[in-house]
PDB file with one MODEL, atoms N, CA, C and O in Angstrom:
MODEL        1
ATOM      1  N   MET A   1       0.842  -1.185   0.000  1.00  0.00           N
ATOM      2  CA  MET A   1       0.000   0.000   0.000  1.00  0.00           C
ATOM      3  C   MET A   1       0.886   1.247   0.000  1.00  0.00           C
ATOM      4  O   MET A   1       1.891   1.305   0.709  1.00  0.00           O
ATOM      5  N   ILE A   2       0.512   2.215  -0.781  1.00  0.00           N
ATOM      6  CA  ILE A   2       1.284   3.453  -0.876  1.00  0.00           C
ATOM      7  C   ILE A   2       0.933   4.345   0.307  1.00  0.00           C
ATOM      8  O   ILE A   2      -0.238   4.581   0.603  1.00  0.00           O
ATOM      9  N   LYS A   3       1.976   4.838   0.978  1.00  0.00           N
ATOM     10  CA  LYS A   3       1.804   5.714   2.132  1.00  0.00           C
ATOM     11  C   LYS A   3       2.680   6.945   1.987  1.00  0.00           C
ATOM     12  O   LYS A   3       3.622   6.961   1.195  1.00  0.00           O
ATOM     13  N   LYS A   4       2.364   7.970   2.753  1.00  0.00           N
ATOM     14  CA  LYS A   4       3.151   9.190   2.777  1.00  0.00           C
ATOM     15  C   LYS A   4       4.552   8.883   3.310  1.00  0.00           C
ATOM     16  O   LYS A   4       4.699   8.191   4.317  1.00  0.00           O
ATOM     17  N   GLY A   5       5.568   9.396   2.637  1.00  0.00           N
ATOM     18  CA  GLY A   5       6.946   9.189   3.071  1.00  0.00           C
ATOM     19  C   GLY A   5       7.671   8.074   2.346  1.00  0.00           C
ATOM     20  O   GLY A   5       8.887   7.947   2.486  1.00  0.00           O
ATOM     21  N   LEU A   6       6.956   7.255   1.568  1.00  0.00           N
ATOM     22  CA  LEU A   6       7.600   6.171   0.819  1.00  0.00           C
ATOM     23  C   LEU A   6       8.334   6.721  -0.399  1.00  0.00           C
ATOM     24  O   LEU A   6       7.952   7.747  -0.962  1.00  0.00           O
ATOM     25  N   LYS A   7       9.381   6.028  -0.790  1.00  0.00           N
ATOM     26  CA  LYS A   7      10.124   6.373  -2.003  1.00  0.00           C
ATOM     27  C   LYS A   7       9.528   5.586  -3.164  1.00  0.00           C
ATOM     28  O   LYS A   7       9.339   4.374  -3.067  1.00  0.00           O
ATOM     29  N   VAL A   8       9.231   6.285  -4.272  1.00  0.00           N
ATOM     30  CA  VAL A   8       8.591   5.639  -5.415  1.00  0.00           C
ATOM     31  C   VAL A   8       9.332   5.965  -6.711  1.00  0.00           C
ATOM     32  O   VAL A   8      10.092   6.930  -6.789  1.00  0.00           O
ATOM     33  N   LEU A   9       9.088   5.132  -7.723  1.00  0.00           N
ATOM     34  CA  LEU A   9       9.615   5.311  -9.066  1.00  0.00           C
ATOM     35  C   LEU A   9       8.437   5.593  -9.986  1.00  0.00           C
ATOM     36  O   LEU A   9       7.414   4.913  -9.905  1.00  0.00           O
ATOM     37  N   VAL A  10       8.569   6.591 -10.864  1.00  0.00           N
ATOM     38  CA  VAL A  10       7.505   6.938 -11.810  1.00  0.00           C
ATOM     39  C   VAL A  10       7.634   6.034 -13.033  1.00  0.00           C
ATOM     40  O   VAL A  10       8.704   5.946 -13.636  1.00  0.00           O
ATOM     41  N   LEU A  11       6.535   5.358 -13.398  1.00  0.00           N
ATOM     42  CA  LEU A  11       6.534   4.402 -14.499  1.00  0.00           C
ATOM     43  C   LEU A  11       6.068   4.999 -15.825  1.00  0.00           C
ATOM     44  O   LEU A  11       6.412   4.475 -16.885  1.00  0.00           O
ATOM     45  N   ALA A  12       5.293   6.083 -15.790  1.00  0.00           N
ATOM     46  CA  ALA A  12       4.747   6.665 -17.014  1.00  0.00           C
ATOM     47  C   ALA A  12       4.633   8.176 -16.881  1.00  0.00           C
ATOM     48  O   ALA A  12       4.568   8.717 -15.777  1.00  0.00           O
ATOM     49  N   GLY A  13       4.610   8.843 -18.027  1.00  0.00           N
ATOM     50  CA  GLY A  13       4.440  10.291 -18.043  1.00  0.00           C
ATOM     51  C   GLY A  13       5.733  11.014 -18.362  1.00  0.00           C
ATOM     52  O   GLY A  13       6.735  10.395 -18.719  1.00  0.00           O
ATOM     53  N   LYS A  14       5.697  12.341 -18.230  1.00  0.00           N
ATOM     54  CA  LYS A  14       6.856  13.151 -18.598  1.00  0.00           C
ATOM     55  C   LYS A  14       8.038  12.963 -17.650  1.00  0.00           C
ATOM     56  O   LYS A  14       9.170  13.278 -18.018  1.00  0.00           O
ATOM     57  N   ASP A  15       7.806  12.464 -16.455  1.00  0.00           N
ATOM     58  CA  ASP A  15       8.865  12.245 -15.470  1.00  0.00           C
ATOM     59  C   ASP A  15       9.194  10.761 -15.313  1.00  0.00           C
ATOM     60  O   ASP A  15       9.593  10.325 -14.233  1.00  0.00           O
ATOM     61  N   LYS A  16       9.031   9.996 -16.371  1.00  0.00           N
ATOM     62  CA  LYS A  16       9.286   8.556 -16.349  1.00  0.00           C
ATOM     63  C   LYS A  16      10.714   8.257 -15.893  1.00  0.00           C
ATOM     64  O   LYS A  16      11.650   8.964 -16.269  1.00  0.00           O
ATOM     65  N   LYS A  17      10.880   7.209 -15.081  1.00  0.00           N
ATOM     66  CA  LYS A  17      12.157   6.724 -14.537  1.00  0.00           C
ATOM     67  C   LYS A  17      12.772   7.643 -13.487  1.00  0.00           C
ATOM     68  O   LYS A  17      13.937   7.467 -13.131  1.00  0.00           O
ATOM     69  N   LYS A  18      12.020   8.614 -12.986  1.00  0.00           N
ATOM     70  CA  LYS A  18      12.510   9.477 -11.908  1.00  0.00           C
ATOM     71  C   LYS A  18      12.012   8.932 -10.572  1.00  0.00           C
ATOM     72  O   LYS A  18      10.982   8.263 -10.502  1.00  0.00           O
ATOM     73  N   GLU A  19      12.765   9.234  -9.517  1.00  0.00           N
ATOM     74  CA  GLU A  19      12.405   8.780  -8.180  1.00  0.00           C
ATOM     75  C   GLU A  19      12.069   9.973  -7.304  1.00  0.00           C
ATOM     76  O   GLU A  19      12.580  11.074  -7.510  1.00  0.00           O
ATOM     77  N   GLY A  20      11.199   9.745  -6.317  1.00  0.00           N
ATOM     78  CA  GLY A  20      10.841  10.802  -5.385  1.00  0.00           C
ATOM     79  C   GLY A  20      10.112  10.246  -4.184  1.00  0.00           C
ATOM     80  O   GLY A  20       9.822   9.052  -4.110  1.00  0.00           O
ATOM     81  N   GLU A  21       9.819  11.129  -3.243  1.00  0.00           N
ATOM     82  CA  GLU A  21       9.144  10.752  -2.001  1.00  0.00           C
ATOM     83  C   GLU A  21       7.721  11.282  -2.022  1.00  0.00           C
ATOM     84  O   GLU A  21       7.488  12.415  -2.443  1.00  0.00           O
ATOM     85  N   ILE A  22       6.772  10.481  -1.575  1.00  0.00           N
ATOM     86  CA  ILE A  22       5.368  10.887  -1.555  1.00  0.00           C
ATOM     87  C   ILE A  22       5.164  11.915  -0.451  1.00  0.00           C
ATOM     88  O   ILE A  22       5.553  11.693   0.696  1.00  0.00           O
ATOM     89  N   ILE A  23       4.540  13.060  -0.812  1.00  0.00           N
ATOM     90  CA  ILE A  23       4.307  14.110   0.173  1.00  0.00           C
ATOM     91  C   ILE A  23       2.825  14.297   0.503  1.00  0.00           C
ATOM     92  O   ILE A  23       2.484  14.886   1.529  1.00  0.00           O
ATOM     93  N   GLU A  24       1.943  13.792  -0.373  1.00  0.00           N
ATOM     94  CA  GLU A  24       0.504  13.932  -0.128  1.00  0.00           C
ATOM     95  C   GLU A  24      -0.242  12.866  -0.914  1.00  0.00           C
ATOM     96  O   GLU A  24       0.191  12.475  -1.998  1.00  0.00           O
ATOM     97  N   ILE A  25      -1.371  12.388  -0.369  1.00  0.00           N
ATOM     98  CA  ILE A  25      -2.170  11.355  -1.039  1.00  0.00           C
ATOM     99  C   ILE A  25      -3.640  11.772  -1.064  1.00  0.00           C
ATOM    100  O   ILE A  25      -4.175  12.263  -0.070  1.00  0.00           O
ATOM    101  N   ASP A  26      -4.284  11.569  -2.218  1.00  0.00           N
ATOM    102  CA  ASP A  26      -5.724  11.772  -2.371  1.00  0.00           C
ATOM    103  C   ASP A  26      -6.338  10.409  -2.648  1.00  0.00           C
ATOM    104  O   ASP A  26      -6.404   9.979  -3.800  1.00  0.00           O
ATOM    105  N   ARG A  27      -6.780   9.735  -1.614  1.00  0.00           N
ATOM    106  CA  ARG A  27      -7.281   8.359  -1.728  1.00  0.00           C
ATOM    107  C   ARG A  27      -8.571   8.278  -2.559  1.00  0.00           C
ATOM    108  O   ARG A  27      -8.770   7.291  -3.267  1.00  0.00           O
ATOM    109  N   SER A  28      -9.435   9.270  -2.492  1.00  0.00           N
ATOM    110  CA  SER A  28     -10.703   9.212  -3.227  1.00  0.00           C
ATOM    111  C   SER A  28     -10.488   9.225  -4.739  1.00  0.00           C
ATOM    112  O   SER A  28     -11.272   8.632  -5.480  1.00  0.00           O
ATOM    113  N   ALA A  29      -9.431   9.897  -5.202  1.00  0.00           N
ATOM    114  CA  ALA A  29      -9.142   9.974  -6.632  1.00  0.00           C
ATOM    115  C   ALA A  29      -7.986   9.053  -7.037  1.00  0.00           C
ATOM    116  O   ALA A  29      -7.601   9.039  -8.206  1.00  0.00           O
ATOM    117  N   ASN A  30      -7.426   8.287  -6.098  1.00  0.00           N
ATOM    118  CA  ASN A  30      -6.283   7.395  -6.346  1.00  0.00           C
ATOM    119  C   ASN A  30      -5.092   8.150  -6.931  1.00  0.00           C
ATOM    120  O   ASN A  30      -4.494   7.713  -7.914  1.00  0.00           O
ATOM    121  N   ARG A  31      -4.759   9.266  -6.333  1.00  0.00           N
ATOM    122  CA  ARG A  31      -3.657  10.083  -6.813  1.00  0.00           C
ATOM    123  C   ARG A  31      -2.721  10.446  -5.660  1.00  0.00           C
ATOM    124  O   ARG A  31      -3.123  10.447  -4.497  1.00  0.00           O
ATOM    125  N   ALA A  32      -1.470  10.755  -6.001  1.00  0.00           N
ATOM    126  CA  ALA A  32      -0.481  11.117  -4.996  1.00  0.00           C
ATOM    127  C   ALA A  32       0.418  12.226  -5.533  1.00  0.00           C
ATOM    128  O   ALA A  32       0.646  12.321  -6.739  1.00  0.00           O
ATOM    129  N   LYS A  33       0.927  13.066  -4.625  1.00  0.00           N
ATOM    130  CA  LYS A  33       1.915  14.080  -4.984  1.00  0.00           C
ATOM    131  C   LYS A  33       3.273  13.545  -4.604  1.00  0.00           C
ATOM    132  O   LYS A  33       3.471  13.057  -3.492  1.00  0.00           O
ATOM    133  N   VAL A  34       4.218  13.638  -5.538  1.00  0.00           N
ATOM    134  CA  VAL A  34       5.576  13.167  -5.310  1.00  0.00           C
ATOM    135  C   VAL A  34       6.509  14.375  -5.392  1.00  0.00           C
ATOM    136  O   VAL A  34       6.386  15.209  -6.289  1.00  0.00           O
ATOM    137  N   LYS A  35       7.442  14.456  -4.444  1.00  0.00           N
ATOM    138  CA  LYS A  35       8.361  15.592  -4.364  1.00  0.00           C
ATOM    139  C   LYS A  35       9.176  15.732  -5.649  1.00  0.00           C
ATOM    140  O   LYS A  35       9.815  14.781  -6.098  1.00  0.00           O
ATOM    141  N   GLU A  36       9.145  16.943  -6.239  1.00  0.00           N
ATOM    142  CA  GLU A  36       9.893  17.300  -7.454  1.00  0.00           C
ATOM    143  C   GLU A  36       9.469  16.525  -8.706  1.00  0.00           C
ATOM    144  O   GLU A  36      10.222  16.475  -9.678  1.00  0.00           O
ATOM    145  N   ILE A  37       8.271  15.918  -8.698  1.00  0.00           N
ATOM    146  CA  ILE A  37       7.759  15.175  -9.854  1.00  0.00           C
ATOM    147  C   ILE A  37       6.454  15.827 -10.320  1.00  0.00           C
ATOM    148  O   ILE A  37       5.664  16.298  -9.501  1.00  0.00           O
ATOM    149  N   ASN A  38       6.230  15.854 -11.643  1.00  0.00           N
ATOM    150  CA  ASN A  38       5.019  16.408 -12.253  1.00  0.00           C
ATOM    151  C   ASN A  38       4.838  17.883 -11.871  1.00  0.00           C
ATOM    152  O   ASN A  38       3.769  18.294 -11.420  1.00  0.00           O
ATOM    153  N   MET A  39       5.899  18.663 -12.061  1.00  0.00           N
ATOM    154  CA  MET A  39       5.869  20.092 -11.730  1.00  0.00           C
ATOM    155  C   MET A  39       5.024  20.853 -12.757  1.00  0.00           C
ATOM    156  O   MET A  39       5.139  20.628 -13.962  1.00  0.00           O
ATOM    157  N   VAL A  40       4.179  21.752 -12.258  1.00  0.00           N
ATOM    158  CA  VAL A  40       3.340  22.583 -13.113  1.00  0.00           C
ATOM    159  C   VAL A  40       3.530  24.044 -12.721  1.00  0.00           C
ATOM    160  O   VAL A  40       3.883  24.350 -11.583  1.00  0.00           O
ATOM    161  N   LYS A  41       3.293  24.938 -13.673  1.00  0.00           N
ATOM    162  CA  LYS A  41       3.372  26.377 -13.417  1.00  0.00           C
ATOM    163  C   LYS A  41       1.997  26.862 -13.000  1.00  0.00           C
ATOM    164  O   LYS A  41       0.991  26.487 -13.603  1.00  0.00           O
ATOM    165  N   LYS A  42       1.952  27.698 -11.969  1.00  0.00           N
ATOM    166  CA  LYS A  42       0.677  28.226 -11.488  1.00  0.00           C
ATOM    167  C   LYS A  42       0.805  29.743 -11.361  1.00  0.00           C
ATOM    168  O   LYS A  42       1.764  30.246 -10.775  1.00  0.00           O
ATOM    169  N   HIS A  43      -0.158  30.458 -11.908  1.00  0.00           N
ATOM    170  CA  HIS A  43      -0.177  31.909 -11.813  1.00  0.00           C
ATOM    171  C   HIS A  43      -0.865  32.292 -10.513  1.00  0.00           C
ATOM    172  O   HIS A  43      -1.992  31.869 -10.255  1.00  0.00           O
ATOM    173  N   VAL A  44      -0.193  33.091  -9.694  1.00  0.00           N
ATOM    174  CA  VAL A  44      -0.715  33.482  -8.392  1.00  0.00           C
ATOM    175  C   VAL A  44      -0.936  34.987  -8.377  1.00  0.00           C
ATOM    176  O   VAL A  44      -0.058  35.758  -8.765  1.00  0.00           O
ATOM    177  N   LYS A  45      -2.112  35.395  -7.925  1.00  0.00           N
ATOM    178  CA  LYS A  45      -2.452  36.801  -7.862  1.00  0.00           C
ATOM    179  C   LYS A  45      -1.803  37.441  -6.632  1.00  0.00           C
ATOM    180  O   LYS A  45      -1.686  36.793  -5.592  1.00  0.00           O
ATOM    181  N   THR A  46      -1.385  38.691  -6.738  1.00  0.00           N
ATOM    182  CA  THR A  46      -0.769  39.404  -5.630  1.00  0.00           C
ATOM    183  C   THR A  46      -1.821  39.740  -4.579  1.00  0.00           C
ATOM    184  O   THR A  46      -2.920  40.188  -4.903  1.00  0.00           O
ATOM    185  N   THR A  47      -1.465  39.514  -3.306  1.00  0.00           N
ATOM    186  CA  THR A  47      -2.326  39.899  -2.185  1.00  0.00           C
ATOM    187  C   THR A  47      -1.519  40.797  -1.256  1.00  0.00           C
ATOM    188  O   THR A  47      -0.356  41.090  -1.532  1.00  0.00           O
ATOM    189  N   LYS A  48      -2.124  41.231  -0.166  1.00  0.00           N
ATOM    190  CA  LYS A  48      -1.412  42.077   0.797  1.00  0.00           C
ATOM    191  C   LYS A  48      -0.271  41.324   1.467  1.00  0.00           C
ATOM    192  O   LYS A  48       0.767  41.908   1.779  1.00  0.00           O
ATOM    193  N   GLU A  49      -0.466  40.018   1.690  1.00  0.00           N
ATOM    194  CA  GLU A  49       0.535  39.212   2.381  1.00  0.00           C
ATOM    195  C   GLU A  49       1.577  38.621   1.438  1.00  0.00           C
ATOM    196  O   GLU A  49       2.757  38.558   1.782  1.00  0.00           O
ATOM    197  N   LYS A  50       1.154  38.187   0.251  1.00  0.00           N
ATOM    198  CA  LYS A  50       2.044  37.461  -0.652  1.00  0.00           C
ATOM    199  C   LYS A  50       2.235  38.194  -1.970  1.00  0.00           C
ATOM    200  O   LYS A  50       1.335  38.865  -2.475  1.00  0.00           O
ATOM    201  N   LYS A  51       3.445  38.041  -2.512  1.00  0.00           N
ATOM    202  CA  LYS A  51       3.748  38.574  -3.823  1.00  0.00           C
ATOM    203  C   LYS A  51       3.244  37.590  -4.875  1.00  0.00           C
ATOM    204  O   LYS A  51       3.370  36.377  -4.702  1.00  0.00           O
ATOM    205  N   GLY A  52       2.690  38.090  -5.935  1.00  0.00           N
ATOM    206  CA  GLY A  52       2.173  37.239  -6.997  1.00  0.00           C
ATOM    207  C   GLY A  52       3.244  36.847  -7.990  1.00  0.00           C
ATOM    208  O   GLY A  52       4.424  37.140  -7.795  1.00  0.00           O
ATOM    209  N   GLY A  53       2.831  36.186  -9.050  1.00  0.00           N
ATOM    210  CA  GLY A  53       3.756  35.775 -10.086  1.00  0.00           C
ATOM    211  C   GLY A  53       3.490  34.351 -10.511  1.00  0.00           C
ATOM    212  O   GLY A  53       2.434  33.791 -10.216  1.00  0.00           O
ATOM    213  N   ILE A  54       4.450  33.765 -11.206  1.00  0.00           N
ATOM    214  CA  ILE A  54       4.330  32.386 -11.684  1.00  0.00           C
ATOM    215  C   ILE A  54       5.187  31.506 -10.787  1.00  0.00           C
ATOM    216  O   ILE A  54       6.397  31.704 -10.682  1.00  0.00           O
ATOM    217  N   ILE A  55       4.549  30.528 -10.138  1.00  0.00           N
ATOM    218  CA  ILE A  55       5.287  29.616  -9.262  1.00  0.00           C
ATOM    219  C   ILE A  55       5.205  28.195  -9.816  1.00  0.00           C
ATOM    220  O   ILE A  55       4.260  27.852 -10.526  1.00  0.00           O
ATOM    221  N   SER A  56       6.199  27.378  -9.488  1.00  0.00           N
ATOM    222  CA  SER A  56       6.188  25.966  -9.863  1.00  0.00           C
ATOM    223  C   SER A  56       5.850  25.142  -8.632  1.00  0.00           C
ATOM    224  O   SER A  56       6.401  25.368  -7.555  1.00  0.00           O
ATOM    225  N   LYS A  57       4.940  24.182  -8.795  1.00  0.00           N
ATOM    226  CA  LYS A  57       4.587  23.315  -7.687  1.00  0.00           C
ATOM    227  C   LYS A  57       4.243  21.931  -8.208  1.00  0.00           C
ATOM    228  O   LYS A  57       3.976  21.746  -9.395  1.00  0.00           O
ATOM    229  N   GLU A  58       4.252  20.951  -7.292  1.00  0.00           N
ATOM    230  CA  GLU A  58       3.933  19.582  -7.671  1.00  0.00           C
ATOM    231  C   GLU A  58       2.437  19.436  -7.934  1.00  0.00           C
ATOM    232  O   GLU A  58       1.611  20.097  -7.305  1.00  0.00           O
ATOM    233  N   SER A  59       2.114  18.565  -8.867  1.00  0.00           N
ATOM    234  CA  SER A  59       0.730  18.226  -9.146  1.00  0.00           C
ATOM    235  C   SER A  59       0.538  16.735  -8.871  1.00  0.00           C
ATOM    236  O   SER A  59       1.509  15.984  -8.784  1.00  0.00           O
ATOM    237  N   PHE A  60      -0.707  16.318  -8.738  1.00  0.00           N
ATOM    238  CA  PHE A  60      -0.999  14.920  -8.450  1.00  0.00           C
ATOM    239  C   PHE A  60      -0.699  14.035  -9.656  1.00  0.00           C
ATOM    240  O   PHE A  60      -0.834  14.462 -10.803  1.00  0.00           O
ATOM    241  N   ILE A  61      -0.293  12.798  -9.382  1.00  0.00           N
ATOM    242  CA  ILE A  61      -0.044  11.786 -10.408  1.00  0.00           C
ATOM    243  C   ILE A  61      -0.798  10.522  -9.974  1.00  0.00           C
ATOM    244  O   ILE A  61      -0.883  10.226  -8.782  1.00  0.00           O
ATOM    245  N   HIS A  62      -1.339   9.785 -10.939  1.00  0.00           N
ATOM    246  CA  HIS A  62      -2.136   8.610 -10.611  1.00  0.00           C
ATOM    247  C   HIS A  62      -1.260   7.517  -9.997  1.00  0.00           C
ATOM    248  O   HIS A  62      -0.124   7.309 -10.423  1.00  0.00           O
ATOM    249  N   MET A  63      -1.800   6.822  -8.991  1.00  0.00           N
ATOM    250  CA  MET A  63      -1.034   5.799  -8.265  1.00  0.00           C
ATOM    251  C   MET A  63      -0.633   4.614  -9.143  1.00  0.00           C
ATOM    252  O   MET A  63       0.333   3.918  -8.830  1.00  0.00           O
ATOM    253  N   SER A  64      -1.357   4.374 -10.236  1.00  0.00           N
ATOM    254  CA  SER A  64      -1.014   3.265 -11.119  1.00  0.00           C
ATOM    255  C   SER A  64       0.291   3.530 -11.870  1.00  0.00           C
ATOM    256  O   SER A  64       0.895   2.609 -12.421  1.00  0.00           O
ATOM    257  N   ASN A  65       0.721   4.788 -11.889  1.00  0.00           N
ATOM    258  CA  ASN A  65       1.967   5.161 -12.561  1.00  0.00           C
ATOM    259  C   ASN A  65       3.148   5.205 -11.603  1.00  0.00           C
ATOM    260  O   ASN A  65       4.221   5.690 -11.965  1.00  0.00           O
ATOM    261  N   LEU A  66       2.963   4.703 -10.383  1.00  0.00           N
ATOM    262  CA  LEU A  66       4.019   4.712  -9.370  1.00  0.00           C
ATOM    263  C   LEU A  66       4.363   3.293  -8.946  1.00  0.00           C
ATOM    264  O   LEU A  66       3.496   2.419  -8.902  1.00  0.00           O
ATOM    265  N   LYS A  67       5.641   3.070  -8.633  1.00  0.00           N
ATOM    266  CA  LYS A  67       6.107   1.778  -8.137  1.00  0.00           C
ATOM    267  C   LYS A  67       6.917   2.033  -6.866  1.00  0.00           C
ATOM    268  O   LYS A  67       7.812   2.878  -6.849  1.00  0.00           O
ATOM    269  N   ILE A  68       6.595   1.294  -5.806  1.00  0.00           N
ATOM    270  CA  ILE A  68       7.283   1.470  -4.528  1.00  0.00           C
ATOM    271  C   ILE A  68       8.704   0.919  -4.634  1.00  0.00           C
ATOM    272  O   ILE A  68       8.913  -0.213  -5.071  1.00  0.00           O
ATOM    273  N   ILE A  69       9.685   1.745  -4.224  1.00  0.00           N
ATOM    274  CA  ILE A  69      11.086   1.322  -4.212  1.00  0.00           C
ATOM    275  C   ILE A  69      11.491   0.945  -2.789  1.00  0.00           C
ATOM    276  O   ILE A  69      11.984  -0.156  -2.545  1.00  0.00           O
ATOM    277  N   ASP A  70      11.279   1.861  -1.865  1.00  0.00           N
ATOM    278  CA  ASP A  70      11.687   1.675  -0.475  1.00  0.00           C
ATOM    279  C   ASP A  70      10.441   1.474   0.373  1.00  0.00           C
ATOM    280  O   ASP A  70       9.572   2.345   0.404  1.00  0.00           O
ATOM    281  N   THR A  71      10.338   0.338   1.063  1.00  0.00           N
ATOM    282  CA  THR A  71       9.140   0.041   1.845  1.00  0.00           C
ATOM    283  C   THR A  71       9.217   0.586   3.265  1.00  0.00           C
ATOM    284  O   THR A  71       8.244   0.493   4.013  1.00  0.00           O
ATOM    285  N   LYS A  72      10.346   1.146   3.646  1.00  0.00           N
ATOM    286  CA  LYS A  72      10.494   1.690   4.995  1.00  0.00           C
ATOM    287  C   LYS A  72       9.973   3.115   5.033  1.00  0.00           C
ATOM    288  O   LYS A  72      10.490   3.991   4.341  1.00  0.00           O
ATOM    289  N   VAL A  73       8.939   3.347   5.851  1.00  0.00           N
ATOM    290  CA  VAL A  73       8.344   4.671   5.984  1.00  0.00           C
ATOM    291  C   VAL A  73       9.137   5.452   7.017  1.00  0.00           C
ATOM    292  O   VAL A  73       9.420   4.946   8.103  1.00  0.00           O
ATOM    293  N   LYS A  74       9.498   6.691   6.678  1.00  0.00           N
ATOM    294  CA  LYS A  74      10.194   7.552   7.632  1.00  0.00           C
ATOM    295  C   LYS A  74       9.157   8.121   8.595  1.00  0.00           C
ATOM    296  O   LYS A  74       8.351   8.971   8.216  1.00  0.00           O
ATOM    297  N   SER A  75       9.178   7.659   9.822  1.00  0.00           N
ATOM    298  CA  SER A  75       8.225   8.170  10.805  1.00  0.00           C
ATOM    299  C   SER A  75       8.934   9.069  11.794  1.00  0.00           C
ATOM    300  O   SER A  75      10.145   8.961  11.987  1.00  0.00           O
ATOM    301  N   LYS A  76       8.187   9.948  12.414  1.00  0.00           N
ATOM    302  CA  LYS A  76       8.752  10.884  13.384  1.00  0.00           C
ATOM    303  C   LYS A  76       9.245  10.160  14.626  1.00  0.00           C
ATOM    304  O   LYS A  76      10.219  10.588  15.244  1.00  0.00           O
ATOM    305  N   LYS A  77       8.580   9.060  15.003  1.00  0.00           N
ATOM    306  CA  LYS A  77       8.972   8.306  16.196  1.00  0.00           C
ATOM    307  C   LYS A  77      10.340   7.667  16.022  1.00  0.00           C
ATOM    308  O   LYS A  77      11.148   7.682  16.951  1.00  0.00           O
ATOM    309  N   SER A  78      10.614   7.105  14.850  1.00  0.00           N
ATOM    310  CA  SER A  78      11.891   6.436  14.623  1.00  0.00           C
ATOM    311  C   SER A  78      13.042   7.432  14.545  1.00  0.00           C
ATOM    312  O   SER A  78      14.173   7.107  14.908  1.00  0.00           O
ATOM    313  N   GLU A  79      12.752   8.662  14.065  1.00  0.00           N
ATOM    314  CA  GLU A  79      13.793   9.682  13.973  1.00  0.00           C
ATOM    315  C   GLU A  79      14.181  10.191  15.358  1.00  0.00           C
ATOM    316  O   GLU A  79      15.342  10.533  15.586  1.00  0.00           O
ATOM    317  N   VAL A  80      13.222  10.247  16.289  1.00  0.00           N
ATOM    318  CA  VAL A  80      13.476  10.734  17.637  1.00  0.00           C
ATOM    319  C   VAL A  80      14.357   9.747  18.402  1.00  0.00           C
ATOM    320  O   VAL A  80      15.230  10.170  19.160  1.00  0.00           O
ATOM    321  N   LYS A  81      14.149   8.448  18.222  1.00  0.00           N
ATOM    322  CA  LYS A  81      14.896   7.416  18.941  1.00  0.00           C
ATOM    323  C   LYS A  81      16.372   7.396  18.572  1.00  0.00           C
ATOM    324  O   LYS A  81      17.212   7.020  19.389  1.00  0.00           O
ATOM    325  N   LYS A  82      16.694   7.799  17.345  1.00  0.00           N
ATOM    326  CA  LYS A  82      18.084   7.789  16.878  1.00  0.00           C
ATOM    327  C   LYS A  82      18.856   8.803  17.594  1.00  0.00           C
ATOM    328  O   LYS A  82      20.052   8.957  17.348  1.00  0.00           O
TER     329      LYS A  82
ENDMDL
END
């Protein structure tokens, strides 16, 4: 089962054969966000707090296009014990 923090390999799409770590999962749509994979440009409007412009961010990729490489999940509990 794919979980947050797992290392995966992309099997299809523009980022084929690249590796990354899962940062977010949308179970209802069977999609996941992978760090530095499937980058898209997004136009952001200027507000009082934030400057606008064109930013790059990760977009969701379908789970069928991912293959688990590392089955060890990085958890906060295991990092504290070290």
